[in-house]
PASETI-824532 format. One record per residue (C-alpha): residue number from 1; x, y, z; residue in one letter; chain. Coordinates in Angstrom, 3 decimals, decimal comma, always signed. Layout:
% PASETI-824532
@num NUM&X X&Y Y&Z Z&residu a&chaine A
...
END
This chain:
% PASETI-824532
@num 1&X +32,213&Y +29,313&Z -24,315&residu m&chaine A
@num 2&X +30,673&Y +25,981&Z -23,429&residu g&chaine A
@num 3&X +27,749&Y +24,251&Z -25,023&residu l&chaine A
@num 4&X +25,511&Y +24,864&Z -21,999&residu f&chaine A
@num 5&X +25,284&Y +27,847&Z -19,709&residu s&chaine A
@num 6&X +25,898&Y +27,452&Z -15,985&residu k&chaine A
@num 7&X +22,157&Y +27,492&Z -15,318&residu k&chaine A
@num 8&X +21,515&Y +24,759&Z -17,890&residu e&chaine A
@num 9&X +24,316&Y +22,612&Z -16,468&residu k&chaine A
@num 10&X +22,827&Y +22,936&Z -12,983&residu e&chaine A
@num 11&X +19,404&Y +21,996&Z -14,337&residu l&chaine A
@num 12&X +20,783&Y +18,930&Z -16,131&residu i&chaine A
@num 13&X +22,681&Y +17,866&Z -13,010&residu l&chaine A
@num 14&X +19,570&Y +18,370&Z -10,880&residu s&chaine A
@num 15&X +17,471&Y +16,273&Z -13,267&residu l&chaine A
@num 16&X +20,109&Y +13,555&Z -13,205&residu g&chaine A
@num 17&X +20,125&Y +13,492&Z -9,409&residu k&chaine A
@num 18&X +16,331&Y +13,311&Z -9,345&residu n&chaine A
@num 19&X +16,485&Y +10,444&Z -11,829&residu n&chaine A
@num 20&X +18,962&Y +8,567&Z -9,616&residu v&chaine A
@num 21&X +16,745&Y +9,116&Z -6,583&residu q&chaine A
@num 22&X +13,742&Y +7,688&Z -8,449&residu l&chaine A
@num 23&X +15,760&Y +4,609&Z -9,490&residu w&chaine A
@num 24&X +16,849&Y +4,104&Z -5,858&residu k&chaine A
@num 25&X +13,230&Y +4,280&Z -4,694&residu e&chaine A
@num 26&X +12,231&Y +1,765&Z -7,367&residu a&chaine A
@num 27&X +14,974&Y -0,624&Z -6,218&residu v&chaine A
@num 28&X +13,843&Y -0,278&Z -2,606&residu k&chaine A
@num 29&X +10,203&Y -0,981&Z -3,488&residu e&chaine A
@num 30&X +11,155&Y -3,975&Z -5,630&residu l&chaine A
@num 31&X +13,319&Y -5,383&Z -2,832&residu e&chaine A
@num 32&X +10,397&Y -5,058&Z -0,401&residu e&chaine A
@num 33&X +8,098&Y -6,766&Z -2,901&residu l&chaine A
@num 34&X +10,634&Y -9,550&Z -3,425&residu h&chaine A
@num 35&X +10,965&Y -10,098&Z +0,321&residu a&chaine A
@num 36&X +7,177&Y -10,348&Z +0,680&residu d&chaine A
@num 37&X +6,773&Y -12,685&Z -2,290&residu v&chaine A
@num 38&X +9,737&Y -14,831&Z -1,231&residu q&chaine A
@num 39&X +8,394&Y -15,171&Z +2,325&residu t&chaine A
@num 40&X +4,932&Y -16,101&Z +1,083&residu a&chaine A
@num 41&X +6,389&Y -18,643&Z -1,331&residu y&chaine A
@num 42&X +8,632&Y -20,196&Z +1,328&residu e&chaine A
@num 43&X +5,624&Y -20,581&Z +3,637&residu d&chaine A
@num 44&X +3,748&Y -22,511&Z +0,938&residu l&chaine A
@num 45&X +6,717&Y -24,176&Z -0,757&residu d&chaine A
@num 46&X +6,130&Y -27,637&Z +0,693&residu t&chaine A
@num 47&X +2,353&Y -27,495&Z +0,292&residu l&chaine A
@num 48&X +2,340&Y -29,171&Z -3,125&residu t&chaine A
@num 49&X +4,623&Y -32,005&Z -2,029&residu d&chaine A
@num 50&X +2,693&Y -32,525&Z +1,211&residu d&chaine A
@num 51&X -0,601&Y -32,622&Z -0,653&residu f&chaine A
@num 52&X +0,832&Y -35,060&Z -3,201&residu q&chaine A
@num 53&X +1,907&Y -37,386&Z -0,375&residu e&chaine A
@num 54&X -1,547&Y -37,114&Z +1,197&residu f&chaine A
@num 55&X -3,234&Y -37,945&Z -2,108&residu v&chaine A
@num 56&X -0,993&Y -40,978&Z -2,551&residu e&chaine A
@num 57&X -1,908&Y -42,197&Z +0,939&residu s&chaine A
@num 58&X -5,663&Y -42,013&Z +0,274&residu i&chaine A
@num 59&X -5,592&Y -42,776&Z -3,448&residu h&chaine A
@num 60&X -6,575&Y -46,429&Z -2,988&residu h&chaine A
@num 61&X -9,626&Y -45,434&Z -0,896&residu k&chaine A
@num 62&X -11,135&Y -43,288&Z -3,652&residu l&chaine A
@num 63&X -13,350&Y -44,290&Z -6,534&residu s&chaine A
@num 64&X -12,004&Y -44,071&Z -10,083&residu a&chaine A
@num 65&X -13,777&Y -40,774&Z -10,807&residu s&chaine A
@num 66&X -12,543&Y -39,266&Z -7,525&residu e&chaine A
@num 67&X -9,009&Y -40,416&Z -8,320&residu q&chaine A
@num 68&X -9,208&Y -38,708&Z -11,709&residu t&chaine A
@num 69&X -10,498&Y -35,480&Z -10,170&residu k&chaine A
@num 70&X -7,900&Y -35,363&Z -7,423&residu i&chaine A
@num 71&X -5,087&Y -36,172&Z -9,857&residu t&chaine A
@num 72&X -6,210&Y -33,276&Z -12,062&residu a&chaine A
@num 73&X -6,294&Y -31,022&Z -8,996&residu f&chaine A
@num 74&X -2,763&Y -32,051&Z -8,021&residu v&chaine A
@num 75&X -1,557&Y -31,146&Z -11,522&residu k&chaine A
@num 76&X -3,236&Y -27,730&Z -11,297&residu k&chaine A
@num 77&X -1,713&Y -27,167&Z -7,866&residu l&chaine A
@num 78&X +1,691&Y -28,047&Z -9,302&residu g&chaine A
@num 79&X +1,204&Y -25,473&Z -12,062&residu k&chaine A
@num 80&X +0,278&Y -22,832&Z -9,465&residu a&chaine A
@num 81&X +3,437&Y -23,701&Z -7,515&residu d&chaine A
@num 82&X +5,537&Y -23,344&Z -10,662&residu k&chaine A
@num 83&X +3,895&Y -19,997&Z -11,436&residu c&chaine A
@num 84&X +4,703&Y -18,723&Z -7,921&residu a&chaine A
@num 85&X +8,328&Y -19,852&Z -8,250&residu r&chaine A
@num 86&X +8,598&Y -18,052&Z -11,591&residu i&chaine A
@num 87&X +7,084&Y -14,896&Z -10,063&residu a&chaine A
@num 88&X +9,736&Y -14,884&Z -7,333&residu v&chaine A
@num 89&X +12,452&Y -15,303&Z -9,954&residu r&chaine A
@num 90&X +11,012&Y -12,562&Z -12,164&residu d&chaine A
@num 91&X +10,876&Y -10,057&Z -9,304&residu v&chaine A
@num 92&X +14,506&Y -10,905&Z -8,473&residu r&chaine A
@num 93&X +15,422&Y -10,334&Z -12,139&residu d&chaine A
@num 94&X +13,570&Y -7,005&Z -12,131&residu a&chaine A
@num 95&X +15,607&Y -5,923&Z -9,105&residu i&chaine A
@num 96&X +18,844&Y -6,874&Z -10,831&residu r&chaine A
@num 97&X +17,904&Y -4,993&Z -14,007&residu n&chaine A
@num 98&X +16,783&Y -1,932&Z -12,065&residu t&chaine A
@num 99&X +20,046&Y -1,858&Z -10,126&residu k&chaine A
@num 100&X +21,916&Y -2,104&Z -13,425&residu k&chaine A
@num 101&X +19,993&Y +0,874&Z -14,832&residu r&chaine A
@num 102&X +20,664&Y +2,813&Z -11,627&residu l&chaine A
@num 103&X +24,407&Y +2,277&Z -11,953&residu k&chaine A
@num 104&X +24,290&Y +3,314&Z -15,622&residu e&chaine A
@num 105&X +22,407&Y +6,476&Z -14,688&residu t&chaine A
@num 106&X +24,878&Y +7,277&Z -11,926&residu q&chaine A
@num 107&X +27,786&Y +6,814&Z -14,352&residu r&chaine A
@num 108&X +26,143&Y +9,096&Z -16,904&residu d&chaine A
@num 109&X +25,840&Y +11,904&Z -14,370&residu i&chaine A
@num 110&X +29,519&Y +11,845&Z -13,436&residu i&chaine A
END
């Protein structure tokens, strides 16, 4: 006699399959999110560099206080760019980790 009855084994197998399906849906949603975030980031990727070049071209025409303000703004824009790049990387890492958990779950069912 086994540890589980036939009904319990079927229930455990069914729960495992449902778990795998949920992991697959999570991977799909994360991949869609990553594609959206990556596209948005690529569209704005050169914005910081372009703005920096523009500021350098007009820097000599500005007063000292305006130069200080625009330099501070460029630094803040650079931080926002870095934050967006990190967000893209983090979503990619979440996808990788979710896929890893999915494979582990699939192995456990077999």
